C-alpha positions as CSV (number, residue, x, y, z in Angstrom):
1,M,9.1,-17.6,-12.6
2,N,9.6,-20.2,-9.9
3,S,8.7,-18.5,-6.7
4,V,9.4,-14.9,-5.6
5,V,11.0,-14.4,-2.3
6,V,10.3,-11.0,-0.7
7,R,12.4,-9.6,2.1
8,R,13.9,-6.4,3.5
9,L,17.2,-5.2,1.9
10,S,20.2,-4.6,4.0
11,P,22.3,-1.4,3.4
12,D,24.9,-3.4,1.6
13,E,22.2,-4.5,-0.9
14,W,21.0,-0.9,-1.7
15,P,23.4,-0.5,-4.6
16,A,21.9,-3.6,-6.3
17,A,18.5,-1.9,-6.0
18,Y,19.7,1.1,-7.9
19,P,19.4,-0.2,-11.5
20,I,15.8,-1.2,-10.8
21,I,14.8,2.1,-9.1
22,A,16.5,3.9,-12.0
23,Q,13.9,2.5,-14.3
24,L,11.4,4.8,-12.5
25,R,13.5,7.6,-10.9
26,N,16.1,9.8,-12.6
27,L,18.6,9.8,-9.8
28,Q,22.4,9.3,-9.7
29,E,23.3,6.2,-7.6
30,D,25.0,8.2,-4.9
31,V,22.0,10.5,-4.5
32,F,19.7,7.4,-4.3
33,I,21.9,5.8,-1.6
34,E,22.0,9.0,0.4
35,R,18.2,9.6,0.2
36,V,17.5,6.0,1.3
37,R,20.0,6.4,4.2
38,R,18.4,9.7,5.3
39,Q,14.9,8.3,5.1
40,T,15.7,5.2,7.2
41,Y,15.8,7.5,10.2
42,S,12.1,7.9,10.0
43,G,11.4,4.2,9.5
44,Y,11.8,3.9,5.7
45,E,12.8,0.5,4.5
46,L,13.7,-0.9,1.1
47,V,12.2,-4.3,0.3
48,G,13.3,-6.6,-2.6
49,A,11.7,-9.3,-4.6
50,F,14.0,-12.1,-5.6
51,D,13.7,-14.8,-8.2
52,D,16.3,-17.6,-7.8
53,G,18.5,-15.1,-5.8
54,R,18.3,-12.4,-8.5
55,L,16.8,-9.0,-7.4
56,I,13.9,-8.3,-9.8
57,G,11.8,-5.8,-7.9
58,V,12.1,-3.1,-5.2
59,M,9.7,-1.2,-3.0
60,G,10.2,1.5,-0.4
61,M,7.8,1.6,2.5
62,R,7.4,3.7,5.6
63,P,5.1,4.0,8.6
64,V,3.1,7.3,8.7
65,H,0.6,8.7,11.1
66,T,-1.6,11.7,10.1
67,L,-4.7,13.2,11.6
68,A,-6.7,12.4,8.4
69,R,-5.6,8.8,7.9
70,G,-4.3,7.7,11.3
71,S,-1.5,5.1,11.3
72,H,-0.9,3.6,7.9
73,L,1.9,2.2,5.8
74,H,2.9,4.3,2.8
75,V,4.5,2.5,-0.2
76,D,7.0,4.5,-2.2
77,D,8.5,3.6,-5.6
78,L,7.3,0.1,-6.3
79,V,9.4,-1.0,-9.4
80,V,9.7,-4.4,-11.0
81,D,12.5,-4.8,-13.6
82,T,11.0,-4.3,-17.1
83,S,12.0,-7.8,-18.1
84,C,10.1,-9.3,-15.2
85,R,6.8,-7.5,-15.2
86,T,3.6,-9.5,-15.2
87,T,5.3,-12.3,-13.4
88,G,3.8,-11.7,-9.9
89,A,6.7,-9.9,-8.3
90,G,4.7,-6.6,-7.9
91,R,1.8,-8.5,-6.3
92,S,4.3,-10.3,-4.0
93,L,5.8,-7.0,-2.9
94,M,2.4,-5.5,-2.2
95,T,1.3,-8.6,-0.3
96,F,4.4,-8.1,1.8
97,A,3.4,-4.5,2.5
98,E,-0.1,-5.5,3.5
99,K,1.2,-8.1,5.9
100,E,3.7,-5.6,7.3
101,A,0.9,-3.0,7.9
102,R,-1.3,-5.6,9.6
103,S,1.6,-6.8,11.8
104,R,2.1,-3.1,13.0
105,G,-1.6,-2.7,13.8
106,M,-2.3,-0.5,10.8
107,S,-5.5,-0.8,8.9
108,S,-4.5,0.7,5.6
109,V,-1.8,1.0,2.9
110,F,-1.5,4.2,0.9
111,L,0.6,5.0,-2.2
112,D,0.9,7.4,-5.0
113,A,0.5,5.7,-8.4
114,R,1.5,6.7,-11.9
115,K,-1.5,6.7,-14.3
116,D,-0.2,3.6,-16.2
117,A,0.1,1.6,-12.9
118,I,-3.4,2.3,-11.6
119,P,-4.9,-0.8,-13.3
120,F,-2.4,-3.0,-11.5
121,Y,-3.3,-1.6,-8.1
122,E,-7.0,-1.9,-8.9
123,R,-6.5,-5.6,-9.8
124,I,-5.0,-6.2,-6.3
125,G,-7.8,-4.5,-4.4
126,F,-6.7,-0.8,-4.2
127,E,-9.2,1.9,-4.9
128,F,-8.7,5.4,-6.2
129,H,-8.4,7.9,-3.4
130,P,-10.0,11.2,-4.3
131,A,-7.6,13.5,-2.4
132,P,-5.3,15.0,-4.9
133,S,-1.6,15.5,-4.2
134,M,-0.3,19.0,-4.6
135,K,3.2,20.3,-4.7
136,K,5.1,23.5,-5.0
137,I,8.7,23.6,-6.1
138,L,10.7,26.0,-3.9
139,A,13.6,27.6,-5.7
């Protein structure tokens, strides 16, 4: 890999992000686009990692403010194309997120991680947060 360039994706680039996101999320493309569009109203952004102009990684991020955590950046759905993993694209995306959080005056970045991704996040300085996530599916 030469050098990874990380930048925000414009709405016309969202369809190009779909094949990468689909490696993690089982969504139809139109559902993906609509969910991204809807989330942008609350500050959600898609960020892409490019190698020689080719999109190889995608990350969603959004500002959040809670009583427990204060203002922080939440990273959603960090995915690097399976053919490009271990090349530094994931690290570059997370470095972008950290710089973005700092530029907004935030002192932390939170994310939900799959078990198999935890070692990656630990290698780049994240630590396990003991608060479990809970959910209830409403029919």
